[in-house]
C-alpha positions in Angstrom: -5.5 -8.3 -6.9 -6.7 -4.8 -5.8 -7.5 -3.6 -9.4 -5.9 -0.5 -9.1 -2.1 0.6 -9.9 -0.1 0.5 -6.7 2.8 2.6 -5.8 5.5 1.8 -3.2 3.9 4.5 -0.8 0.5 3.1 -1.1 1.8 -0.3 -0.7 3.6 0.6 2.4 0.1 2.0 3.8 -1.8 -0.9 2.8 0.8 -3.3 4.3 0.7 -1.4 7.7 -3.2 -1.4 7.7 -3.1 -5.1 6.8 -0.8 -6.2 9.7 -2.6 -4.2 12.2 -6.0 -5.4 11.2 -4.9 -9.0 11.2 -3.0 -8.6 14.5 0.3 -9.4 12.6 -1.4 -12.3 10.8 -2.9 -13.8 14.2 -6.5 -13.2 14.1 -9.1 -15.1 12.7 -9.5 -12.4 9.8 -6.2 -14.0 8.4 -7.2 -15.9 5.3 -5.4 -17.1 2.3 -6.5 -13.8 0.5 -4.8 -11.9 3.1 -1.5 -13.7 2.6 -1.9 -13.3 -1.2 -2.4 -9.6 -0.6 0.6 -9.4 1.8 2.7 -11.0 -1.0 1.6 -8.5 -3.7 2.4 -5.6 -1.3 5.6 -7.1 -0.3 6.8 -7.1 -3.9 7.4 -3.3 -3.7 10.4 -3.9 -1.7 8.7 -2.9 1.5 10.9 -2.1 4.7 8.9 -4.8 6.7 11.3 -5.0 9.6 11.2 -1.3 9.9 7.5 -1.2 9.7 7.0 -3.7 12.5 9.3 -2.1 14.8 7.9 1.2 14.4 4.2 -0.1 14.6 4.6 -2.7 17.4 7.8 -2.3 19.4 8.9 1.3 19.6 7.6 3.3 22.4 8.6 6.5 24.1 10.2 5.8 27.6 7.3 7.8 29.4 4.7 5.2 27.7 6.8 2.2 29.0 6.4 3.7 32.6 2.8 4.0 32.0 2.6 0.5 30.8 4.6 -0.7 34.0 2.1 0.9 36.2 -1.0 -0.2 34.3 0.2 -3.8 34.3 0.9 -3.8 37.8 -2.8 -2.6 38.5 -4.3 -5.1 36.2 -7.0 -7.3 37.7 -7.8 -11.0 36.9 -11.4 -12.2 37.8 -11.0 -15.9 37.1 -14.6 -16.8 37.9 -15.5 -14.5 35.1 -12.5 -15.3 32.8 -12.2 -11.5 32.8 -9.0 -9.3 33.0 -9.3 -5.5 33.1 -7.4 -2.5 34.0 -8.4 1.3 34.6 -6.4 4.0 33.1 -6.9 7.2 34.9 -6.1 10.8 33.9 -3.8 11.0 36.8 -1.7 8.1 35.5 -1.5 9.6 32.0 -0.6 13.1 33.5 2.0 11.4 35.7 3.6 9.6 32.7 3.0 12.4 30.2 1.0 10.3 28.1 -2.2 10.6 26.0 -5.1 8.2 25.6 -4.1 7.8 21.9 -0.8 6.7 23.0 -2.0 4.2 25.4 -4.5 2.5 22.7 -2.1 -0.5 22.4 -2.4 -1.5 26.0 -5.3 -3.6 25.3 -3.1 -5.9 23.3 -1.1 -6.5 26.4 -4.0 -7.0 28.6 -5.7 -9.5 26.3 -2.4 -11.9 26.7 -3.4 -13.2 30.2 -4.0 -16.9 29.6 -6.6 -17.2 32.2 -9.0 -14.7 30.7 -11.2 -15.0 27.7 -12.4 -11.4 27.8 -10.1 -8.3 28.4 -11.0 -4.7 29.0 -9.5 -1.4 29.5 -11.5 1.4 30.9 -9.8 4.9 30.0 -10.8 8.0 31.9 -11.3 10.9 29.3 -10.7 14.5 30.3 -14.4 15.0 30.5 -14.8 12.4 33.0 -16.4 9.9 30.7 -15.1 6.2 30.4 -14.0 4.9 27.0 -14.2 1.1 27.1 -12.1 -1.1 24.8 -13.1 -5.0 25.0 -11.4 -8.1 23.4 -12.4 -11.5 23.3 -10.0 -14.6 22.7 -12.8 -17.1 23.4 -16.6 -17.6 22.6 -17.8 -14.4 24.2 -19.1 -11.8 21.8 -17.9 -8.5 23.1 -19.7 -6.6 20.4 -22.9 -7.7 22.0 -21.8 -5.9 25.2 -20.6 -2.8 23.4 -23.9 -2.6 21.5 -25.9 -2.7 24.5 -24.0 0.2 25.7 -24.3 2.4 22.6 -21.0 1.1 21.0 -19.9 -1.3 18.4 -17.2 -3.4 16.9 -17.2 -7.0 16.1 -17.0 -10.4 18.0 -13.6 -10.1 19.2 -13.0 -6.3 19.4 -15.5 -3.8 20.5 -15.9 -0.6 22.7 -18.3 1.9 24.0 -18.1 5.3 25.9 -19.8 5.3 29.3 -21.0 8.3 31.2 -21.2 6.2 34.4 -18.1 6.4 36.7 -15.4 3.8 36.5 -16.9 1.4 39.2 -20.6 1.5 37.7 -19.0 1.0 34.2 -17.1 -2.0 35.4 -20.4 -3.4 37.1 -22.2 -3.0 33.7 -19.4 -5.0 32.0 -19.5 -7.7 34.8 -23.2 -8.2 34.5 -23.1 -8.8 30.8 -20.4 -11.6 31.1 
Protein backbone atom coordinates (compact mmCIF):
# COMPACT_ATOMS: atom_id res chain seq x y z
CA UNK A 1 0.00 0.00 0.00
CA UNK A 2 2.80 2.46 0.79
CA UNK A 3 4.96 1.56 -2.19
CA UNK A 4 8.10 1.11 -0.09
CA UNK A 5 9.56 -1.98 1.54
CA UNK A 6 8.55 -2.20 5.17
CA UNK A 7 10.46 -3.62 8.08
CA UNK A 8 8.95 -4.49 11.44
CA UNK A 9 10.58 -1.42 13.04
CA UNK A 10 9.16 0.89 10.39
CA UNK A 11 5.75 -0.79 10.72
CA UNK A 12 5.78 -0.25 14.51
CA UNK A 13 6.52 3.45 14.10
CA UNK A 14 3.95 3.93 11.34
CA UNK A 15 1.31 2.09 13.38
CA UNK A 16 2.07 4.27 16.41
CA UNK A 17 1.67 7.41 14.28
CA UNK A 18 -1.54 6.03 12.78
CA UNK A 19 -3.23 5.30 16.10
CA UNK A 20 -2.19 8.67 17.49
CA UNK A 21 -3.35 10.65 14.44
CA UNK A 22 -6.71 8.90 14.33
CA UNK A 23 -7.30 9.01 18.09
CA UNK A 24 -7.22 5.22 18.24
CA UNK A 25 -9.48 5.06 15.19
CA UNK A 26 -12.08 7.43 16.68
CA UNK A 27 -11.61 10.68 14.72
CA UNK A 28 -13.14 11.70 11.41
CA UNK A 29 -9.77 11.04 9.79
CA UNK A 30 -10.46 7.32 10.22
CA UNK A 31 -11.35 6.06 6.75
CA UNK A 32 -11.41 2.64 5.09
CA UNK A 33 -7.89 3.39 3.81
CA UNK A 34 -6.71 3.84 7.40
CA UNK A 35 -8.00 0.40 8.32
CA UNK A 36 -6.38 -1.07 5.22
CA UNK A 37 -3.05 0.47 6.22
CA UNK A 38 -3.46 -0.71 9.83
CA UNK A 39 -4.10 -4.22 8.56
CA UNK A 40 -0.97 -4.15 6.39
CA UNK A 41 1.12 -2.87 9.30
CA UNK A 42 -0.35 -5.41 11.73
CA UNK A 43 0.84 -8.21 9.45
CA UNK A 44 4.34 -7.50 10.82
CA UNK A 45 3.33 -9.11 14.13
CA UNK A 46 3.18 -5.79 15.95
CA UNK A 47 3.01 -5.66 19.75
CA UNK A 48 -0.34 -3.83 19.54
CA UNK A 49 -1.39 -4.17 23.23
CA UNK A 50 2.07 -3.05 24.37
CA UNK A 51 2.06 -0.08 21.98
CA UNK A 52 -1.39 1.01 23.13
CA UNK A 53 -0.47 0.74 26.78
CA UNK A 54 2.81 2.63 26.31
CA UNK A 55 1.25 5.40 24.22
CA UNK A 56 -2.06 5.91 26.01
CA UNK A 57 -2.19 4.25 29.41
CA UNK A 58 1.18 4.36 31.16
CA UNK A 59 2.14 7.52 33.02
CA UNK A 60 4.53 8.44 35.79
CA UNK A 61 2.88 8.70 39.20
CA UNK A 62 3.90 12.39 39.32
CA UNK A 63 1.94 13.03 36.11
CA UNK A 64 -1.13 11.36 37.60
CA UNK A 65 -0.89 13.84 40.49
CA UNK A 66 -0.71 16.73 38.03
CA UNK A 67 -3.67 15.29 36.14
CA UNK A 68 -5.70 15.10 39.35
CA UNK A 69 -4.97 18.70 40.27
CA UNK A 70 -5.61 19.92 36.73
CA UNK A 71 -8.94 18.11 36.47
CA UNK A 72 -10.02 19.48 39.85
CA UNK A 73 -9.47 23.01 38.47
CA UNK A 74 -11.18 22.44 35.12
CA UNK A 75 -13.90 25.00 34.30
CA UNK A 76 -17.09 24.37 32.32
CA UNK A 77 -18.79 27.35 30.70
CA UNK A 78 -22.05 25.76 29.50
CA UNK A 79 -23.33 28.95 27.85
CA UNK A 80 -20.37 28.71 25.45
CA UNK A 81 -20.25 24.90 25.35
CA UNK A 82 -16.64 25.41 26.47
CA UNK A 83 -14.41 23.59 28.95
CA UNK A 84 -10.93 24.75 29.84
CA UNK A 85 -8.11 24.45 32.30
CA UNK A 86 -5.04 26.49 33.05
CA UNK A 87 -1.78 24.68 33.62
CA UNK A 88 0.76 26.85 35.43
CA UNK A 89 4.48 26.52 35.93
CA UNK A 90 3.77 26.25 39.68
CA UNK A 91 1.60 23.17 39.05
CA UNK A 92 4.28 21.59 36.86
CA UNK A 93 6.98 22.28 39.45
CA UNK A 94 4.86 20.99 42.32
CA UNK A 95 4.36 17.68 40.48
CA UNK A 96 7.83 17.51 38.89
CA UNK A 97 6.35 17.38 35.38
CA UNK A 98 7.13 19.05 32.06
CA UNK A 99 4.86 20.71 29.53
CA UNK A 100 5.72 17.95 27.05
CA UNK A 101 4.55 15.36 29.54
CA UNK A 102 1.27 17.24 29.99
CA UNK A 103 0.38 17.24 26.26
CA UNK A 104 -2.15 14.43 26.70
CA UNK A 105 -4.28 16.40 29.17
CA UNK A 106 -6.26 17.95 26.33
CA UNK A 107 -7.64 14.51 25.53
CA UNK A 108 -9.01 14.28 29.08
CA UNK A 109 -10.51 17.78 29.00
CA UNK A 110 -12.28 17.21 25.69
CA UNK A 111 -14.23 14.32 27.20
CA UNK A 112 -16.66 16.69 28.91
CA UNK A 113 -19.99 15.81 27.33
CA UNK A 114 -21.37 19.30 27.93
CA UNK A 115 -18.73 21.06 25.84
CA UNK A 116 -18.06 21.21 22.12
CA UNK A 117 -14.78 23.09 22.57
CA UNK A 118 -11.99 22.12 24.97
CA UNK A 119 -8.93 24.19 25.76
CA UNK A 120 -5.77 23.95 27.81
CA UNK A 121 -3.79 27.09 28.50
CA UNK A 122 -0.22 26.10 29.37
CA UNK A 123 2.11 28.62 30.94
CA UNK A 124 5.60 28.45 29.42
CA UNK A 125 8.76 29.23 31.42
CA UNK A 126 9.02 32.62 29.65
CA UNK A 127 5.44 33.50 30.68
CA UNK A 128 3.89 33.01 27.27
CA UNK A 129 0.77 30.86 27.06
CA UNK A 130 0.64 27.83 24.77
CA UNK A 131 -3.00 27.19 23.86
CA UNK A 132 -4.32 23.80 22.73
CA UNK A 133 -7.86 23.72 21.33
CA UNK A 134 -10.07 20.77 20.41
CA UNK A 135 -13.53 20.69 18.88
CA UNK A 136 -15.96 17.81 19.01
CA UNK A 137 -18.74 19.77 17.33
CA UNK A 138 -19.26 22.36 14.64
CA UNK A 139 -16.83 24.98 15.97
CA UNK A 140 -13.75 25.35 13.78
CA UNK A 141 -10.94 25.79 16.32
CA UNK A 142 -8.40 26.33 13.53
CA UNK A 143 -10.13 29.63 12.78
CA UNK A 144 -9.50 30.74 16.38
CA UNK A 145 -5.87 29.60 16.27
CA UNK A 146 -5.15 31.24 12.90
CA UNK A 147 -6.61 34.54 14.11
CA UNK A 148 -3.98 34.40 16.85
CA UNK A 149 -0.98 33.39 14.74
CA UNK A 150 -1.35 29.63 15.12
CA UNK A 151 -2.75 26.81 13.07
CA UNK A 152 -4.01 23.28 12.93
CA UNK A 153 -7.23 21.95 11.52
CA UNK A 154 -10.95 22.20 12.25
CA UNK A 155 -10.88 19.76 15.17
CA UNK A 156 -7.42 20.38 16.68
CA UNK A 157 -5.43 23.60 16.69
CA UNK A 158 -3.22 25.78 18.80
CA UNK A 159 -1.35 29.03 19.15
CA UNK A 160 1.03 30.84 21.47
CA UNK A 161 -0.13 33.97 23.26
CA UNK A 162 2.03 36.67 24.81
CA UNK A 163 -0.91 37.97 26.83
CA UNK A 164 -1.49 36.80 30.39
CA UNK A 165 -3.69 33.80 31.16
CA UNK A 166 -6.90 35.81 31.75
CA UNK A 167 -6.47 37.97 28.64
CA UNK A 168 -5.73 34.89 26.52
CA UNK A 169 -8.86 33.23 27.84
CA UNK A 170 -10.80 36.40 26.98
CA UNK A 171 -9.58 36.24 23.37
CA UNK A 172 -10.77 32.63 23.11
CA UNK A 173 -14.14 33.38 24.72
CA UNK A 174 -14.70 36.28 22.32
CA UNK A 175 -14.07 33.97 19.36
CA UNK A 176 -16.57 31.33 20.48
